[in-house]
C-alpha positions, 0 to 999 in steps of 0.5 A: 314306748306308747306310741310302740305299743299301740302301732304292734297291733296295726303292724300286725294286722297289716302282716295278716291282711298280707298273708290273706292277699297272698294267700288269695292269689294262690291256686287252689292246689298250691293253697292246699300244699301249704296248708298240708305242710304247714300242718306237718311242721306243727305236728313234728314241734309237737311229737319233739316237745312230747317225746322229750317230756315223755320220756323224762317222765319214765321213772329210773335212772338211765346213766345207772341203767347204762353203767350197771348196778355196781358202778362207783357212784362217782362214774355215775355222776360224772357220766350224768354231767358229761350227758347234760342230765344234771342240768335242769330240765328246760336247760336240757329241752334248749340243748336238745333243741339247738341240736336238732336244728344242727343236726345232731340227735345226741349220743346214745347213753348205752352204746355212746355212738352217734344217735344219727349214725345208729339211725342211718345204719338201722332204718334202711332195714325198716324202709325195706320191710315197709315197702315190701309190706306195703307192696305185698298188701296192694298187690294182693288187696286189688285182685282179691278185693275185684274178684269179691265184689264180682262174685258178689255182684254176679251172685254167683259162688256164695260159699266162696264168696263167704269164705274169703269175707270170712278170712278176710275178718279173721286176718283183720282182727287178729294183732299183728303179734299174734298172726306173726307167731302163728306164721313162724309156727306154721310156716318155720317150726312145723314146715320148715319152708323159711327161718323164723328170725333174722334178716339178709335174705330173701327167705328171711324176709318172707315171714315178716312181710307176711306178718305186716302185710296180711292185716293190712292187705286184708282191710284194703281188699274189704275197702276195694270190694266196697268200692268196686260194688258202688263202681259195678252198680253205677250208670256208666259202667251199665252203659259200657256193658250196653256196648258189648265191652270186653269184660276185661277192658270194662274192669281195667278202663273204666272200674279200675280208675274209679276205685283208685282214690279210695284205694290210694286214700285207705293205702296211704293211711296203712303205709303210715301204719305199716311203718309204725307196725315195723316196731312189733314185728322187727322184735318178734323176727329179731330184725336189726332195724329201728323198731328192735332198736326203738325197743332196746332204747326204751328198756334201758331208758336210752333217752337220746335214742328214744327221742331220735327214733321217734322223731324220724317215726313220726317224721316218716308216718307225716311225710307219707301222709303228705305224699298221699294228700298230694297226690290225691289232688292231683288225682282227684283236686275237686274232692280233695280240696273240698274235704281238706 
């Protein structure tokens, strides 16, 4: 026994040395990607544990909430046993974790349906909303930010520049909920252009996408404006202008590629925020997506549904951040590796 105990630290040290040698033989990009994937896995473990313990700390009986206040006590108890909620907390955690490894997220207490099936039916709507919001934010932010930078750089149109900056500041400051209510009141209730709620057609998508995208678009436009001004004041831009190149060519060939890194970094963070922001937007516009389902599950203390939705939302956000990091290391490897 003593010999085994003495060899354990040496074996652990030997394994650590082999891991270091293996990492030393990897390229910086591969090493960066491995570290980022490792962080993602650790973050997912933390999210799983946090979601489990936090939902169990919420006061109230989820079985009683599902069956109603008039349900017999015997039915409540038998349902609790069938769902495994009568077991000690550590046993429930073990059952939940083993279910995750099998791909089983559990069964909804409220509906009795599979959590995985519910997620599969609801998340396409959420992904569509987030993707459309991200596209509108980026497509709108680039010309607005570049145009504002050109106006500020030339010194002309100060009134226009001040007005644009003021509007962008308001859009950044106003919460998505208030902005969405304003869109419903103005474009739906007063003008009647678009339906106030629902999902299924292009007209139904306009207001939710705008409510989700306007704030991030304004923030990204300010970032593009600041980065564009830095690029316009750089020496290589002065050289390009000295060669009498057309203004359009200077902007597209020299200016735009040099603001991609900062724009992509902020855009990736905004995409993560857009995915999380769909919860509010779906609730305001009564969209049958994952966010609306999550809010309803929290209201009814549906433990399995809450845990499954939180896990998928967190996984999406972490996956977006990983994708942005991998894209950045391809576009600008030196800066990304130095920062990361």
